N, CA, C and O atoms as a MOPAC input file, in Angstrom:
PM7 MOZYME 1SCF
protein

 N      0.84000 1    -1.17300 1     0.00000 1
 C      0.00000 1     0.00000 1     0.00000 1
 C      0.88900 1     1.24100 1     0.00000 1
 O      1.97200 1     1.24500 1     0.58500 1
 N      0.42400 1     2.26900 1    -0.64900 1
 C      1.12300 1     3.55000 1    -0.65000 1
 C      1.10700 1     4.14800 1     0.76000 1
 O      0.36100 1     3.69900 1     1.63000 1
 N      1.93600 1     5.16000 1     0.96500 1
 C      1.97600 1     5.85200 1     2.26100 1
 C      1.15400 1     7.12700 1     2.19500 1
 O      1.34800 1     7.95700 1     1.30700 1
 N      0.25400 1     7.27400 1     3.12300 1
 C     -0.56200 1     8.47900 1     3.23600 1
 C     -0.50200 1     8.97800 1     4.67100 1
 O     -0.39400 1     8.19200 1     5.61200 1
 N     -0.57300 1    10.28300 1     4.82300 1
 C     -0.56200 1    10.88600 1     6.14700 1
 C     -1.84000 1    10.49500 1     6.89200 1
 O     -2.93500 1    10.53800 1     6.33300 1
 N     -1.68400 1    10.11800 1     8.14500 1
 C     -2.82200 1     9.80300 1     9.00000 1
 C     -2.78100 1    10.73200 1    10.20800 1
 O     -1.76000 1    10.84800 1    10.88600 1
 N     -3.88900 1    11.38000 1    10.46100 1
 C     -4.03000 1    12.26500 1    11.62300 1
 C     -4.83500 1    11.50100 1    12.67100 1
 O     -5.93400 1    11.01600 1    12.40100 1
 N     -4.27200 1    11.40400 1    13.85700 1
 C     -4.91000 1    10.65500 1    14.93700 1
 C     -5.13400 1    11.59300 1    16.11600 1
 O     -4.21000 1    12.28200 1    16.55000 1
 N     -6.35000 1    11.62200 1    16.63000 1
 C     -6.62400 1    12.49200 1    17.77400 1
 C     -7.72600 1    11.90600 1    18.64300 1
 O     -8.49100 1    11.04700 1    18.20500 1
 N     -7.79600 1    12.37800 1    19.87100 1
 C     -8.81700 1    11.95800 1    20.81900 1
 C    -10.01000 1    12.89300 1    20.71000 1
 O     -9.85500 1    14.11400 1    20.71800 1
 N    -11.19800 1    12.31700 1    20.60900 1
 C    -12.42800 1    13.10500 1    20.58400 1
 C    -13.09100 1    13.01000 1    21.95500 1
 O    -13.54300 1    11.94100 1    22.36500 1
 N    -13.14200 1    14.13400 1    22.65100 1
 C    -13.79500 1    14.14200 1    23.96400 1
 C    -15.29000 1    13.88000 1    23.81300 1
 O    -15.89200 1    13.20400 1    24.64700 1
 N    -15.88400 1    14.41100 1    22.75200 1
 C    -17.32200 1    14.23200 1    22.53600 1
 C    -17.67300 1    12.76900 1    22.28000 1
 O    -18.66800 1    12.26500 1    22.80100 1
 N    -16.85900 1    12.09300 1    21.48000 1
 C    -17.13400 1    10.69200 1    21.13500 1
 C    -16.49600 1     9.70300 1    22.10500 1
 O    -16.84900 1     8.52400 1    22.13200 1
 N    -15.54900 1    10.20400 1    22.90100 1
 C    -14.78300 1     9.36700 1    23.82400 1
 C    -14.11800 1     8.20500 1    23.08200 1
 O    -14.13100 1     7.05900 1    23.53200 1
 N    -13.53800 1     8.54200 1    21.93500 1
 C    -12.84300 1     7.57400 1    21.08500 1
 C    -11.71100 1     8.29100 1    20.35300 1
 O    -11.71200 1     9.51500 1    20.21900 1
 N    -10.75300 1     7.50400 1    19.88600 1
 C     -9.72800 1     8.04400 1    19.00700 1
 C    -10.28700 1     8.09000 1    17.60100 1
 O    -11.01700 1     7.19300 1    17.18100 1
 N     -9.94200 1     9.13400 1    16.88000 1
 C    -10.35800 1     9.29000 1    15.49200 1
 C     -9.11300 1     9.39600 1    14.64000 1
 O     -8.18400 1    10.13700 1    14.96100 1
 N     -9.10300 1     8.64900 1    13.55200 1
 C     -7.99900 1     8.69400 1    12.59200 1
 C     -8.58800 1     9.08600 1    11.24600 1
 O     -9.63200 1     8.57600 1    10.84100 1
 N     -7.91000 1     9.99500 1    10.55700 1
 C     -8.33900 1    10.31100 1     9.20000 1
 C     -7.13800 1    10.48500 1     8.29400 1
 O     -6.01200 1    10.68800 1     8.75000 1
 N     -7.40400 1    10.39900 1     6.99700 1
 C     -6.35600 1    10.49400 1     5.97700 1
 C     -6.67200 1    11.69900 1     5.10200 1
 O     -7.45000 1    11.58100 1     4.15500 1
 N     -6.08500 1    12.86000 1     5.39800 1
 C     -6.43800 1    14.10200 1     4.70900 1
 C     -6.27400 1    14.06700 1     3.18800 1
 O     -7.07500 1    14.67200 1     2.47400 1
 N     -5.25200 1    13.37200 1     2.67800 1
 C     -5.04800 1    13.33100 1     1.23300 1
 C     -6.15800 1    12.57400 1     0.50700 1
 O     -6.31600 1    12.70000 1    -0.70700 1
 N     -6.91200 1    11.80100 1     1.25100 1
 C     -7.95100 1    10.97500 1     0.64300 1
 C     -9.35600 1    11.49700 1     0.89600 1
 O    -10.32800 1    10.76300 1     0.71700 1
 N     -9.47600 1    12.72600 1     1.30000 1
 C    -10.79600 1    13.31700 1     1.48900 1
 C    -11.39400 1    13.01400 1     2.84300 1
 O    -10.77200 1    13.26000 1     3.87600 1
 N    -12.59400 1    12.48300 1     2.83700 1
 C    -13.35700 1    12.29400 1     4.06500 1
 C    -13.19900 1    10.91700 1     4.70200 1
 O    -14.08400 1    10.48300 1     5.44000 1
 N    -12.11300 1    10.23100 1     4.44000 1
 C    -11.93100 1     8.90700 1     5.00500 1
 C    -11.51000 1     9.04000 1     6.46700 1
 O    -10.54500 1     9.73100 1     6.79400 1
 N    -12.25900 1     8.35800 1     7.33800 1
 C    -11.91200 1     8.37200 1     8.75200 1
 C    -12.34500 1     7.06700 1     9.39000 1
 O    -13.12600 1     6.30600 1     8.81900 1
 N    -11.82600 1     6.82200 1    10.58500 1
 C    -12.16400 1     5.63700 1    11.35200 1
 C    -11.99200 1     5.96200 1    12.82000 1
 O    -11.29900 1     6.91400 1    13.17800 1
 N    -12.61900 1     5.17400 1    13.66200 1
 C    -12.51700 1     5.39100 1    15.09900 1
 C    -12.07500 1     4.11300 1    15.79900 1
 O    -12.07600 1     3.02900 1    15.21500 1
 N    -11.70000 1     4.26700 1    17.05500 1
 C    -11.34300 1     3.11900 1    17.87800 1
 C    -11.26500 1     3.51800 1    19.33700 1
 O    -11.07300 1     4.68900 1    19.66500 1
 N    -11.41400 1     2.53700 1    20.20500 1
 C    -11.30000 1     2.79600 1    21.64200 1
 C     -9.85800 1     3.08000 1    22.04300 1
 O     -9.60500 1     3.74900 1    23.04500 1
 N     -8.90600 1     2.56300 1    21.24700 1
 C     -7.48600 1     2.80600 1    21.49200 1
 C     -6.86100 1     3.39900 1    20.23200 1
 O     -7.44900 1     3.35900 1    19.15200 1
 N     -5.66300 1     3.94600 1    20.39100 1
 C     -4.94400 1     4.47000 1    19.22800 1
 C     -4.69700 1     3.35900 1    18.21700 1
 O     -4.89000 1     3.55000 1    17.01700 1
 N     -4.27500 1     2.21200 1    18.69900 1
 C     -3.97700 1     1.07900 1    17.82100 1
 C     -5.20700 1     0.64000 1    17.03800 1
 O     -5.12400 1     0.33800 1    15.84800 1
 N     -6.33400 1     0.60900 1    17.71000 1
 C     -7.56700 1     0.19200 1    17.04200 1
 C     -7.98000 1     1.20100 1    15.97000 1
 O     -8.39500 1     0.80800 1    14.88000 1
 N     -7.86900 1     2.48600 1    16.26800 1
 C     -8.20800 1     3.51700 1    15.28800 1
 C     -7.27600 1     3.44000 1    14.07700 1
 O     -7.72300 1     3.58600 1    12.93900 1
 N     -5.98200 1     3.21100 1    14.32000 1
 C     -5.03300 1     3.09300 1    13.20900 1
 C     -5.31300 1     1.85200 1    12.36500 1
 O     -5.26000 1     1.91400 1    11.13700 1
 N     -5.60800 1     0.73700 1    13.01100 1
 C     -5.93500 1    -0.48000 1    12.26600 1
 C     -7.19400 1    -0.26600 1    11.42500 1
 O     -7.26900 1    -0.72700 1    10.28600 1
 N     -8.16900 1     0.42500 1    11.98000 1
 C     -9.41300 1     0.67300 1    11.25200 1
 C     -9.21600 1     1.62100 1    10.07400 1
 O     -9.84800 1     1.44000 1     9.03200 1
 N     -8.35500 1     2.62800 1    10.21400 1
 C     -8.13700 1     3.54300 1     9.09100 1
 C     -7.39300 1     2.83900 1     7.96700 1
 O     -7.63100 1     3.13500 1     6.79700 1
 N     -6.50300 1     1.91900 1     8.29200 1
 C     -5.81100 1     1.15300 1     7.25300 1
 C     -6.83300 1     0.34800 1     6.43800 1
 O     -6.73300 1     0.27400 1     5.21300 1
 N     -7.79500 1    -0.24300 1     7.10900 1
 C     -8.85700 1    -0.98300 1     6.41300 1
 C     -9.64700 1    -0.05600 1     5.50600 1
 O     -9.94600 1    -0.40300 1     4.36300 1
 N     -9.98600 1     1.11900 1     6.01300 1
 C    -10.77000 1     2.07000 1     5.21500 1
 C     -9.98100 1     2.58200 1     4.01100 1
 O    -10.54700 1     2.76600 1     2.93400 1
 N     -8.68700 1     2.81000 1     4.18500 1
 C     -7.85600 1     3.24200 1     3.05700 1
 C     -7.81700 1     2.15000 1     1.99300 1
 O     -7.90400 1     2.43900 1     0.80000 1
 N     -7.68600 1     0.90400 1     2.42000 1
 C     -7.66200 1    -0.20200 1     1.45900 1
 C     -8.98600 1    -0.29700 1     0.71000 1
 O     -8.99300 1    -0.51700 1    -0.50100 1
 N    -10.09100 1    -0.13700 1     1.40200 1
 C    -11.41000 1    -0.14600 1     0.74600 1
 C    -11.51200 1     0.98100 1    -0.27000 1
 O    -12.03600 1     0.79600 1    -1.36900 1
 N    -11.01100 1     2.13800 1     0.10100 1
 C    -11.03300 1     3.29600 1    -0.79000 1
 C    -10.22500 1     3.00800 1    -2.05800 1
 O    -10.68000 1     3.28100 1    -3.16900 1
 N     -9.03200 1     2.45900 1    -1.88000 1
 C     -8.18200 1     2.14100 1    -3.02200 1
 C     -8.81900 1     1.06100 1    -3.89800 1
 O     -8.74500 1     1.13000 1    -5.12500 1
 N     -9.43500 1     0.07900 1    -3.27800 1
 C    -10.11400 1    -0.96400 1    -4.04300 1
 C    -11.25100 1    -0.38200 1    -4.87800 1
 O    -11.47500 1    -0.81600 1    -6.00800 1
 N    -11.96200 1     0.58500 1    -4.33500 1
 C    -13.05000 1     1.20200 1    -5.09700 1
 C    -12.49900 1     1.99800 1    -6.27600 1
 O    -13.12300 1     2.04600 1    -7.33600 1
 N    -11.33100 1     2.62500 1    -6.10100 1
 C    -10.70400 1     3.33000 1    -7.21100 1
 C    -10.34600 1     2.35900 1    -8.32100 1
 O    -10.58000 1     2.63700 1    -9.49700 1
 N     -9.77800 1     1.21400 1    -7.94800 1
 C     -9.39900 1     0.21700 1    -8.94100 1
 C    -10.60800 1    -0.27700 1    -9.72000 1
 O    -10.51600 1    -0.53700 1   -10.91900 1
 N    -11.73500 1    -0.40400 1    -9.04100 1
 C    -12.92200 1    -0.95200 1    -9.69600 1
 C    -13.53200 1    -0.00200 1   -10.72500 1
 O    -14.26000 1    -0.44500 1   -11.61300 1
 N    -13.24800 1     1.28500 1   -10.62100 1
 C    -13.80100 1     2.23500 1   -11.59100 1
 C    -12.71800 1     2.86500 1   -12.47100 1
 O    -12.98900 1     3.81000 1   -13.21200 1
 N    -11.48500 1     2.33600 1   -12.38900 1
 C    -10.36200 1     2.76000 1   -13.23300 1
 C    -10.05300 1     4.24500 1   -13.11500 1
 O     -9.82000 1     4.92200 1   -14.11600 1
 N    -10.05300 1     4.73400 1   -11.91300 1
 C     -9.72200 1     6.13000 1   -11.66000 1
 C     -8.31100 1     6.17000 1   -11.08200 1
 O     -7.93200 1     5.30000 1   -10.29700 1
 N     -7.53100 1     7.18600 1   -11.47400 1
 C     -6.17800 1     7.32600 1   -10.94000 1
 C     -6.24600 1     7.58800 1    -9.44300 1
 O     -7.01700 1     8.43100 1    -8.98500 1
 N     -5.42400 1     6.85300 1    -8.67900 1
 C     -5.41300 1     7.03700 1    -7.23600 1
 C     -4.67700 1     8.32300 1    -6.85400 1
 O     -3.83900 1     8.80500 1    -7.61600 1
 N     -4.98300 1     8.87900 1    -5.68600 1
 C     -4.31400 1    10.11400 1    -5.22800 1
 C     -2.80400 1     9.87500 1    -5.02600 1
 O     -2.36600 1     8.75300 1    -4.77200 1
 N     -2.04100 1    10.94300 1    -5.14500 1
 C     -0.59700 1    10.85600 1    -4.90600 1
 C     -0.32600 1    10.59500 1    -3.43600 1
 O     -0.99600 1    11.14200 1    -2.56000 1
 N      0.66800 1     9.75100 1    -3.17700 1
 C      1.05700 1     9.47900 1    -1.79800 1
 C      2.10200 1    10.51800 1    -1.36700 1
 O      2.59500 1    11.30000 1    -2.18000 1
 N      2.42200 1    10.50300 1    -0.07800 1
 C      3.40000 1    11.46200 1     0.43800 1
 C      4.79900 1    10.89800 1     0.47800 1
 O      5.71400 1    11.57500 1     0.94600 1
 N      4.99800 1     9.67400 1     0.00200 1
 C      6.32900 1     9.05400 1     0.08700 1
 C      7.28800 1     9.57500 1    -0.94700 1
 O      8.44000 1     9.14400 1    -0.99300 1

């Protein structure tokens, strides 16, 4: 998988960690722990990339 920036933060309102990938738009995931939120965002990024492949659209540039 390509490398994309992931922003991870604690949401006091949701009482969960939130991870999002800014280069990929509105993709985000949550988790009770940092590790869980990161694992969930990796899954969401993979789903996003798979959907791009299915419609033959160029994927976003990575930060690597």
